[in-house]
N, C-alpha and C positions, 0 to 999 in steps of 0.2 A: 559231178558235183554241179550243182548250178548255183549262178548267183544270182539272189534277188534283191531288188532294191525296193525300199520302201519310201513311199513319196509321203512327205509332210503335208497334210491338208491346211489350206490357209496359213501358209509360213510368216506373209507381209502382215497381214491383219492380226497376228498374234504379237509381231515385233512392234506395231503400232500401237497395239492395247497393253502392251509391257512398258513402252516408253511413256505412254498417257500415265499409267499408275503411277511411274516413278516422279512424275513431274507433279501430280497430286500430292503425293507425301512430301515432296520438297516443298511446296506452296504452303502446306498445312504447317510444315515445320517454321518454315519463315514465318508464318503467320503466328503462331506461337511465341516464338521469339520475339518479334515485334511487340506483341501485347504484352509479354513479361517486361521488357525494356523500354516502355513508353506509358505515360498516365494520363490520364483523361483530367480535365480543369475540374474542380469542386471539391467537394468533401470526400474524404478517403480515410482508410484506417492503415496507419503506417505500422509496418511490420520491421522487427528488426532482424537484422542478419543472425544466423545460427552458427557461426563458425566457431565462436567460443561461447560459454556458459554465460548468461545474464539475466537480469529478473526482469525482463519483458513480459514475460508470461503473467507477471501479476498486476500487468498496467495494460490499459487502453489507450492508445494515442490516436486522437482524431485531428487531421488537417486539412485545412481548405488550400487547396493548391491550385497555382496559376494566376494568381491575384496581383502579384508582385510582377518585377521586372522581368523575371526567369520564366522559361516555360515550364508548364505544369511537369513535364516528364524531367527536366534538370533541377527542379525543386524537390521533386519526390525523393531523387537518387541523393541530393543534399540533405534533406531532412533524415532520411533513412541512415544515412551513414552517421550522421551525429547522434542521433537515437541509441543507435546500435552501439557506439562508445562508450555514451553516458551511462545507459543498462549495463552495460560490461563492466566500467569501471565502478558504479554503486555495488554491485553484486560482489565484487572482490574485496570493496573497503569495509564492508557490513555484516562480512561472514565471519561466524566466530568458531567453526570448525575445519576451516582448511585456511592454509597459506598459501600465498602467489610471490612469484620471484619479484624481489624489489618493491613488494607493496606492505606496507607497514598498517596493517588492517586490524579490524579487533581481536582475531585469532593471535596474531603477533602481539600486540599490545598485553593480550591476558598472559601471553606465554612469557612475558619480559617486565614482570613487575619492579618497580621500585627503578628504572632505567630511563633515563633523556631518550625522548624517541621523537624525530621529526615525523610528521603526518600531513597526508595530502590537507589541502585547504578545507575541501569538505567535510570532513571528520573534524578538524579543529574547530569549526564554526558549529557543528553539531554539538559538541562538547560545550562551547562557549554558551550555547543557548539552554543546555541543561544547566549550567552552573548559574546564568542568569535567573531562571526562574527556578531553582533551588530543588529541582527534580531530583527524588531519588532514586527512582523506579529502573534506572540502568543497573543500579549495584544488586538486583535482584535475580541474576543471573544464574544462580544455582537452584533457586526456585524455579526457574522459567524451564529448566530441564526437566523437572518432574511434571510440571503442567504440560510440558511436550508429549510426556509419557503417556499420561492422565486422555488428551485428545487422541493418542494412537490407540486408546481401547476400542476392543471390537464389541466387549457386552459390559452390561453394569457391573458382573464380580469381579472384573479385572480392574475396575478403576478404586477398589479398596487399598489398592498397595499406593495411589498417588494424592488421595483426597484428602485433604484436612479435615472436612467435614465427618468423614468417616474413619480417619485412622488418626489416633493421637499421638503417636509416634511421628507422625510426618507434619503434624501440626506443630508439635514443639519445635521440630528441625526446622520448618518455616519460621518459628517466632526467633530462633538463634540466628536465623540468616537476616532477616528483618533488624535484628539488633545491631548487627555489624552493617549492614546496608546504611542503616540511619545514624551511622557514628563516622562523620568525615574525617578522625583521626584512624578509624579501623581500615577504610577503603575511600578513595577519592581520585578523579582525574585532575591534574594540578597541571593548570595552562602556564606555560614559561615563556609563551612569547614566540614570535617567528615560526609559527607553525610547528613548536618543540612542547611535548606533554611530557608527564609522568603521571604513569599510573600507582598511585602510593596506597601500598598494602603492610598493614602493622606485622610485626611478629608473630602477635597473638593470634590474629585472624589467616595469616598463611601457614601457621601449625594445623588452626584447626581444619583448614582447607586440605591439607596433606593428612589428617587424622581420617577425614570423613570423604577424601578419595574424589575431589573435583579440583578444576584448574580454570575455572572461567569466573571471572570476579566482574566483569561488563558486559551487556546487552542489549542492544535498543530493541529487541526483541519485536513485538507486534508495532512499536511506535516508529519502526525503521521506514516505513514506507511513506512516512509525512514527510521527512528529510529527502528520502529519494525523490519524491515528485517534486518539491522544491528544487533540487539538484538539475533534473531532467527542463523542469521547465525555465529556471533561471538560465541556463545553458541556452537552450532555444531563444530566448529574448536576445541574449546577449550577441546570438549571431543574426539577429534580425528576423527569426521566424515566430510571428507573435499570432498567427491566424490559427490557433489550435488549441485543445483542449487534453489535457492529460489525466487521468483517473486510476485509483488502484484499486483493486477489486475488495479491499478491506477499509474504503470509506475515504480516501484523501483524494480531492480534485483541486486541480489547478488550471484553470482557464485563462490564458493568455490573450483573448481576444477583446481590445479596450478601443475599438475604433472602426469596426465594420458595422455596428449597431444591430448585428444578429441578434436574435432572440434564444435565448438559450434554456433548457429546461432540467430540474431536477426534482427527481420523485422523492417522496416523503412516504415514510412507511411507518405503522405502528403495530406493536404488538399488545395483543390483549390475551391475557390465556396463553391457548396454543396457537392462538390463530394471530397470521400476520395480514394488516390492510395496506392497500395503498391508499394511504389516507388522503394525500393531494398533492399537487405539483407546486413547485417554487420555481419563479421565472423570472430571469435578470438578463439583462443584455449589455454587459461589460466585464472588464477582467476580475475573478474572484477567486479567491482561496475558499475551500470547504472541508469541513471535516464533519464526518458522520460516525459516531458511533453508537452501535447496537448490542445488547446483549443475547443475541439468538442467531443461528446461521441464517442465511440467505440460500440465495441459488448457486452461490459459485463453488467449482468445484474444490477448490483452495480451502473453503472455510472449516475443514475439518481441524485443520492446522490453530486455531484460536478457539473452537467450541467441542464440548461434548453435551451430547442429549440423552439424559436418562429415559427409559421407559415411562416414567410418570411424567415427563414433560419438564423436570428439572434440568437446569442449563447450567455448565460450568463455562466461564469465559476466561480471556487472557488478560483482561483487564484487573491487574493484580496491585493491592493496596500496600506499598511500601512498609506500611505500619507494622504489618501484621501477617502478611502473605497469602491473604485470604481475596478472593475475586468478589468483585463489588461494582453495583451500578445503580445510581440512585434512581434513575429512570431508564424505561426501556430503550428510548431513542432519545439521541439529542444530536442536531443538526448545528453547529455553530459555523460562520463564515465572515469573513471581512474582503474589503477590496484593498486594502493596504498593507496587509500581513499576510506573512508565508503561512502554510500548514502548520510547521512545526511550531510557529510563535503561537498559533491559536490554539492546539494541541495542549501545548505545557499549560495554557492558561486554562483552559476547560476541563483537564483531568480531575484537579482536586474537587472540581465540582458534580462530575461524573461517577469517578471512584470513589464513592463514599457512603456511607451508611445512610444518611438524611440526604435528601435533597435541597439546596438552598437556593432557592430562586433570587434572592437578594443579589449573590453573587454574579449572577446572571445579567443583571439590571447594571451591576458596577461594569463588567466588560462591555455592554452596551453604550457607555458614556464613553469607551475607547473604539467605537464603530466595529466592535467585534460583537454581532448579533447572533440571536438563537433562535432555534425552533424546536417545541416539544410537545408531546401529546399526553392529555390529560382526559378520561372519560368523555372520550371521543371527539374531542377537540384539539385543533391544533392551535397550540399557544404560541405567539411570537411578539418579539422586543425592536423589530425594525418598521418604524412608521411608513417607510417606502415600499415594504414588501409586496408583492402581487402573488397570491395564491388563486389557482386555479383548480378545476377537476375534482373537486371534494368529493369524498367516497359517499356514496347513497344507493346501498343495494342489500336484497334479503334483511329490510329491516334493521340495519346497520347505517347510519348516518351521520358523516363528521362535519362540525362546523369550524370557522376561523375564529380566534378570538385574540385581541390586542393585548399583549400583558404588560406593557412598557410602562413607565413612571406617569 
């Protein structure tokens, strides 16, 4: 037997190449980590953490980093942590179908009628606002369940079971719920002070609920993001983070910037038939709360939660009238805004104007005296009642031309 030794070609060069490749990989990993952990100064979109369920997927939070005493990286970390915490808290508090340890949320309250319950300050203030403006829509929870089923339909044929316009039985059911919802002696959240509340439910309504098979008496439903936007914005402001703007996919905006002089833009849309136009742009340069109500889906992937569009273009929405359980909108689009009011305060005052059979322009004029201004469209005209409003980029294409018109007193 002969022993044959195999000689490796270029052993040193291969070793050097291997070491070089390892160094490149380490450097690339280091760069990635540094990029992840550092932030550049300027505008950025703040992303909430995902370790726990939260409502951040329904919001866009933009913030200008590095303008204060902290570095952009440190500020990004602080803002992100606070945003994650508030988005998680809001998600839990306004949840109607799930309980959380130690959290007296809407689900918990619905499961404990006629009991004294201590709730978070956020919920207590939300109930206080509902009481202040005499809003009864939160008591339509059983109706909202059926509208959720309607919005989840995949075909027009499926909607018959949930649509009061097509189904007399469901219309009668909605009327019965609306009758209870409008009666404070039947169902009402009683404020007891010191963050304590009691969901009062009469024996008659409780019997009706047991017979028909529901256990949800209250739900902020489509309104909840107005309160959540306020909660996040107020929390940011209380912690000194004021160079930002948070907006929900369903039309609630809180801009916190009242000092930098930065110009902001809010796009104005108008629905005409089945067509939707970007009619113009609203410009502003200070802190603002904006409420945008529309009776049609836009481009958000989440809009299916509040709308169903039939093949013929007819649309059902989540804007339900507490008087009868039917969805209504007096105009296709309504933008209302104020510098000194929260989104919830604006919403609760414009809801009776928007969710109505007839559009009452005079009501908007009364709100304008309280510095809650509005914008709506009619016949390719953008009508507004704020004398200081700046409108730009009016739509003018393909024979469709928008004009602006002051509609104040």
